[in-house]
C-alpha positions in Angstrom: 12.0 -10.4 33.7 13.6 -10.4 30.1 13.4 -8.1 27.6 12.1 -8.9 23.8 14.3 -8.0 21.3 12.7 -5.4 19.5 10.8 -5.9 16.8 12.8 -4.8 13.5 10.8 -2.8 10.7 8.9 -5.5 9.2 11.8 -7.1 6.8 11.2 -10.0 5.1 12.9 -12.4 4.5 12.7 -14.8 1.0 12.8 -18.2 0.3 15.9 -17.2 -2.1 17.4 -15.5 0.6 17.3 -18.4 3.1 18.5 -21.0 0.4 21.6 -18.9 -0.3 22.4 -19.0 3.1 22.0 -22.7 3.6 23.9 -23.2 0.7 26.7 -21.7 1.9 26.6 -23.1 5.6 26.5 -26.3 3.9 28.8 -26.0 0.8 25.9 -27.8 -1.1 24.8 -26.2 -4.4 22.2 -23.7 -4.3 19.4 -25.7 -6.9 20.0 -28.7 -4.7 19.1 -26.5 -1.6 16.1 -25.0 -3.6 14.7 -28.4 -4.3 15.2 -29.8 -1.0 13.9 -27.0 0.6 10.6 -27.1 -1.9 10.3 -30.8 -1.7 9.9 -30.2 2.1 7.3 -27.3 1.4 5.5 -29.3 -1.0 5.4 -32.2 1.8 4.2 -29.9 4.4 1.3 -28.8 1.9 0.6 -32.3 1.2 -0.1 -33.6 4.5 -1.9 -30.8 5.3 -4.2 -31.3 2.5 -4.9 -34.7 3.6 -5.5 -33.1 7.0 -3.1 -34.8 8.9 -1.3 -32.6 12.2 2.8 -32.0 11.4 4.6 -31.5 14.7 8.0 -30.5 14.4 9.2 -30.6 17.7 11.0 -27.7 19.4 9.5 -25.5 16.0 6.0 -25.7 16.4 2.7 -27.7 15.2 0.8 -27.3 11.9 -2.9 -28.5 12.1 -6.2 -28.0 10.1 -8.9 -26.2 12.0 -12.9 -26.0 11.1 -14.1 -22.4 10.8 -18.0 -22.3 11.3 -20.1 -20.3 8.7 -20.8 -17.1 10.3 -22.7 -13.9 9.4 -20.8 -10.5 9.1 -21.7 -7.3 8.0 -20.2 -5.0 5.1 -19.4 -2.0 6.5 -19.9 0.1 3.5 -23.7 -1.2 2.7 -24.7 -2.8 5.9 -25.8 -5.5 4.1 -26.0 -8.7 6.0 -23.7 -11.4 4.5 -22.8 -15.3 5.2 -19.0 -16.1 5.4 -19.4 -19.9 4.8 -17.5 -22.7 6.7 -13.8 -23.1 5.5 -10.6 -25.0 6.7 -8.0 -23.0 7.9 -4.4 -24.1 9.1 -3.1 -23.0 12.9 0.0 -22.9 13.7 0.9 -23.1 17.5 5.1 -22.1 18.3 7.1 -24.6 19.7 9.4 -24.2 22.9 12.6 -22.9 21.1 10.9 -20.4 19.0 8.9 -19.3 21.9 12.3 -18.6 23.3 14.1 -16.9 20.4 11.2 -14.9 19.2 10.0 -14.2 22.7 6.0 -14.4 23.2 5.4 -14.2 26.4 1.6 -13.9 26.0 2.2 -17.9 25.1 4.0 -18.8 27.8 
């Protein structure tokens, strides 16, 4: 049974850090890498906004899901409230990401 790597203390990697790493690795100017990454992210948002499913082999799949209207209760006042229907983005990990990140519950 393979052991999963320990979960770190919640370090956040920023887009800036990724831009700097890719720029160094590819010998491209940071500004160009930043424009490319931002253009990619903008396209992902646009496609999801159109309701399209995005599939990146071995990385994962993004798709829009409809969440139905539901009733909930305010825990402080105990008042019943209606949470309206809405759309949300679902991400399902791809094969290589599952292997690298180690999500045994998804296998």
